[in-house]
C-alpha positions in Angstrom: 0.0 0.0 -0.1 1.0 3.6 -0.3 1.7 5.6 2.8 3.2 8.6 4.2 5.5 7.6 7.1 8.4 8.9 9.3 11.9 7.4 9.5 12.7 9.3 12.6 11.8 12.3 14.6 12.3 15.7 13.1 11.0 18.2 10.7 8.8 18.0 7.7 11.7 16.3 5.8 11.3 13.1 7.7 7.9 12.6 6.1 8.3 10.1 3.3 5.7 8.9 0.7 6.2 5.3 -0.4 5.2 1.7 -0.2 4.7 -0.4 3.0 3.1 -3.9 3.5 -0.6 -4.1 3.8 -2.0 -4.6 7.1 -3.9 -7.9 8.0 -6.9 -8.2 10.2 -6.3 -10.0 13.5 -9.3 -11.4 15.5 -11.8 -8.7 16.2 -10.2 -6.3 13.8 -11.4 -4.9 10.3 -9.1 -3.6 7.6 -10.3 -0.3 6.2 -9.5 0.9 2.7 -9.1 4.6 3.7 -10.7 7.3 1.6 -9.9 10.2 3.9 -7.7 10.9 7.0 -7.5 14.1 9.2 -4.3 15.9 9.8 -4.3 16.8 13.5 -2.1 19.0 15.6 -1.2 15.8 17.4 0.5 14.5 14.2 3.2 17.3 13.9 3.8 17.0 17.6 4.3 13.4 17.4 6.5 13.8 14.3 8.7 16.2 16.3 9.0 13.7 19.1 6.6 15.5 21.5 3.0 14.8 22.5 1.5 12.8 25.3 2.4 9.3 23.9 5.5 7.4 24.6 8.3 8.0 22.2 8.2 6.0 19.0 10.5 3.0 19.2 10.2 1.4 15.7 10.4 3.0 12.4 9.1 3.4 9.8 6.2 4.8 11.5 2.7 6.0 10.2 1.1 9.0 11.7 -2.7 9.8 11.7 -5.5 8.9 14.3 -8.9 9.3 12.5 -10.2 8.0 9.1 -13.2 7.2 6.9 -13.3 4.5 4.4 -14.7 1.1 3.5 -14.3 -2.4 4.9 -12.0 -4.5 2.9 -11.3 -7.4 5.2 -12.6 -8.8 8.5 -10.9 -10.8 11.3 -12.3 -13.6 13.2 -15.3 -12.9 15.4 -16.2 -9.7 13.6 -20.0 -10.1 12.7 -21.5 -6.5 12.8 -19.8 -5.3 9.4 -19.6 -6.6 5.9 -17.1 -6.2 3.1 -17.7 -2.8 1.5 -19.5 -1.0 4.4 -18.6 2.7 4.6 -17.2 3.3 8.1 -15.5 5.9 10.0 -13.7 6.2 13.4 -10.8 7.0 15.6 -7.8 4.6 16.3 -7.6 3.0 19.7 -5.5 5.2 22.1 -1.8 4.6 21.3 -2.4 3.3 17.7 -1.8 5.7 14.7 -1.6 4.8 11.0 -4.2 6.6 9.0 -1.7 8.4 6.6 -2.0 5.3 4.3 -4.3 3.4 2.0 -5.2 0.8 4.5 -5.3 0.3 8.3 -6.4 -2.6 10.7 -8.5 -1.3 13.5 -10.5 -2.7 16.4 -14.0 -3.2 14.8 -15.7 -2.6 18.2 -14.8 1.1 18.1 -15.7 2.1 14.5 -19.2 2.7 13.0 -21.2 3.0 9.8 -20.6 6.3 7.9 -24.0 7.6 7.0 -24.8 8.8 3.5 -25.5 12.3 4.9 -21.7 12.9 5.1 -18.9 12.5 2.7 -15.7 10.6 3.8 -13.9 13.8 4.1 -16.5 15.2 6.3 -16.6 12.0 8.5 -12.9 12.0 9.2 -13.0 15.8 9.9 -15.8 15.2 12.5 -14.3 12.0 14.1 -11.4 13.0 16.5 -12.5 16.6 17.0 -16.2 15.5 17.7 -15.2 12.6 20.0 -12.8 15.0 21.9 -15.3 17.8 22.1 -18.2 15.6 23.2 -16.2 13.8 26.0 -14.9 17.1 27.0 -18.1 19.3 27.1 -20.7 16.6 27.9 -18.8 13.9 30.0 -16.0 15.8 31.7 -17.4 19.4 32.2 -21.1 18.2 32.3 -22.0 21.5 30.9 -25.7 22.5 31.4 -28.2 24.8 29.8 -27.9 28.2 31.1 -24.3 28.1 32.0 -21.5 30.4 30.8 -18.5 28.8 29.3 -15.2 30.2 27.9 -13.7 28.2 25.1 -10.2 28.9 24.4 -8.8 28.8 20.9 -12.2 28.9 19.1 -11.2 28.6 15.6 -9.5 25.3 16.0 -11.2 21.9 15.1 -12.0 20.7 18.5 -12.9 24.2 19.9 -15.0 25.0 16.8 -17.0 21.6 17.4 -17.2 22.5 21.1 -18.7 25.9 20.5 -21.5 24.4 18.5 -22.1 21.7 21.0 -22.2 24.2 23.9 -24.8 26.3 22.1 -26.9 23.2 21.4 -26.8 22.3 25.0 -28.1 26.1 25.8 -25.0 27.6 27.3 -23.7 31.2 26.7 -20.5 30.7 24.8 -17.4 33.1 25.0 -14.4 32.3 22.9 -11.0 33.5 22.0 -9.8 34.1 18.5 -7.7 36.3 16.3 -9.6 39.2 14.7 -9.6 37.6 11.2 -11.4 34.5 12.7 -14.2 36.4 14.6 -16.8 36.1 11.9 -16.0 32.4 11.6 -16.5 31.6 15.2 -19.6 33.8 15.5 -21.0 31.7 12.7 -20.4 28.6 14.8 -22.6 30.2 17.5 -20.2 32.1 19.7 -22.2 34.8 21.7 -18.8 36.9 22.6 -15.5 36.8 20.9 -12.2 38.1 22.5 -9.3 38.9 20.3 -6.6 37.4 22.4 -3.9 39.4 20.5 -5.4 42.7 21.6 -7.2 42.0 24.9 -6.3 40.2 28.0 -9.2 37.7 28.3 -8.9 37.7 32.1 -10.1 41.4 32.0 -12.7 40.8 29.4 -14.8 37.9 30.8 -15.6 36.7 34.4 -18.2 34.5 36.3 -17.9 31.6 33.9 -19.2 28.2 35.1 -16.8 26.4 32.9 -13.5 26.8 30.8 -12.6 24.5 27.9 -8.9 24.9 27.1 -7.4 23.8 23.9 -4.5 26.2 23.9 -2.3 25.2 26.9 0.7 27.0 28.5 0.1 30.0 30.6 -3.4 30.4 29.0 -4.5 27.3 31.0 -3.4 28.7 34.3 -4.7 32.2 33.7 -8.0 30.7 32.7 -8.9 29.8 36.2 -9.2 33.5 37.0 -12.3 33.8 35.0 -14.2 31.0 36.8 -16.7 31.8 39.5 -16.4 29.9 42.8 -17.1 26.2 42.2 -16.2 26.6 38.5 -14.4 23.9 36.5 -11.8 23.9 33.9 -11.1 21.1 31.4 -7.8 21.1 29.4 -6.8 18.9 26.5 -3.5 20.9 26.3 -2.0 20.1 29.7 -0.6 16.7 29.1 -1.9 13.5 30.8 -2.7 15.1 34.0 -5.5 17.6 35.0 -4.1 21.2 35.3 -3.6 22.1 38.9 -5.8 24.9 40.1 -4.2 27.9 41.7 -7.7 28.4 43.6 -9.1 26.3 46.2 -12.7 26.9 45.0 -12.2 25.7 41.3 -11.4 22.4 39.7 -8.9 21.3 37.0 -10.0 18.5 34.8 -8.4 16.4 32.1 -10.9 15.0 29.7 -10.5 11.3 28.5 -11.3 11.0 24.8 -12.5 7.4 25.1 -12.7 5.4 21.9 -16.2 4.1 21.9 -18.8 3.5 19.3 -21.5 5.4 21.3 -19.4 8.7 20.5 -19.5 8.2 16.8 -23.2 7.6 17.0 -23.4 10.8 18.9 -21.5 12.6 16.3 -23.9 11.4 13.6 -26.8 12.3 15.8 -25.6 15.9 16.3 -24.9 16.2 12.6 -28.1 14.9 11.4 -30.1 17.0 13.7 -28.4 20.2 12.4 -26.8 20.9 15.8 -23.2 20.6 14.5 -22.2 21.2 10.9 -19.0 19.7 9.3 -16.1 22.1 9.4 -14.6 23.9 6.3 -12.1 21.4 4.8 -8.9 22.0 3.0 -8.0 18.8 1.2 -4.7 17.4 0.0 -3.7 14.2 -1.8 -1.9 11.8 0.5 1.5 12.5 -1.1 1.2 16.2 0.0 0.9 15.3 3.7 4.1 17.4 4.4 2.3 20.5 3.0 -0.7 19.8 5.2 1.3 19.4 8.2 3.1 22.7 7.6 -0.2 24.4 7.6 -1.3 22.6 10.7 2.0 23.6 12.4 1.4 27.3 11.8 -1.8 27.1 13.7 -3.6 29.7 11.8 -6.0 27.6 10.0 -9.8 27.4 10.9 -11.6 24.2 9.9 -10.0 21.0 9.1 -7.0 19.7 6.9 -7.9 16.2 5.4 -5.8 13.9 3.2 -7.9 12.7 0.4 -6.4 9.2 0.0 -8.9 7.8 -2.6 -11.1 9.5 -5.0 
């Protein structure tokens, strides 16, 4: 199969387009012919040798965590799919490999892709949707009438979270550069703060919740906008919950658990009109380095998608 893989940690130059052996389905697995795969920020961090996973020990190594495609082979014990079924999903935690024409994955954590979304849209919604849903609904347990600050609103996960929070009935404040204000307002943000021109801690207060996708000092400073009893969930603080500098607020680390129920929730939210697919910038598989270059710049709104098959 064709794949984009890395031969060691480093810059964009370590990304190689070439041939690797086809995967084989073990018991409980399905082999997917990938039609589209997302490019996520985790990918370039992994390429550099960072991120929250253990260092890569064996090369060549294929990056990529979510996908949409069709079932091409089934391992023993898999009875809920047939050859040719359109499916989408997110790799099990610790597994990567979607920058390729094929991947073998645990069949229990993928689901049927509905006809209402394309393969590119399905992969663009997969990891972002799973992460946002587990953060907003499971971890923060956001309720109607609450006020939430979402840090980095133009990003893929944060953009999904804005729509989900509005669907729940919350008041949504978000941070974004000035050129992305119209975009995040279009997603449903009630108030937008230009983080380059304004100190968000002076512009917003009395939040019930914060969802942080930025990290660094933004995470720690975000506790200042919470009311007493407020909670902050960060996906940018490593494995552990961020420690709160206050005794009356709580730091949380969401768990993006791979489970078919979250894929069904993604489909439900899409088909109800609550969450729309992001704007997509597509690249052929062999241009994965160019896609990662854009991802690394952190100035894109929407999603970067590798179009593996036409």
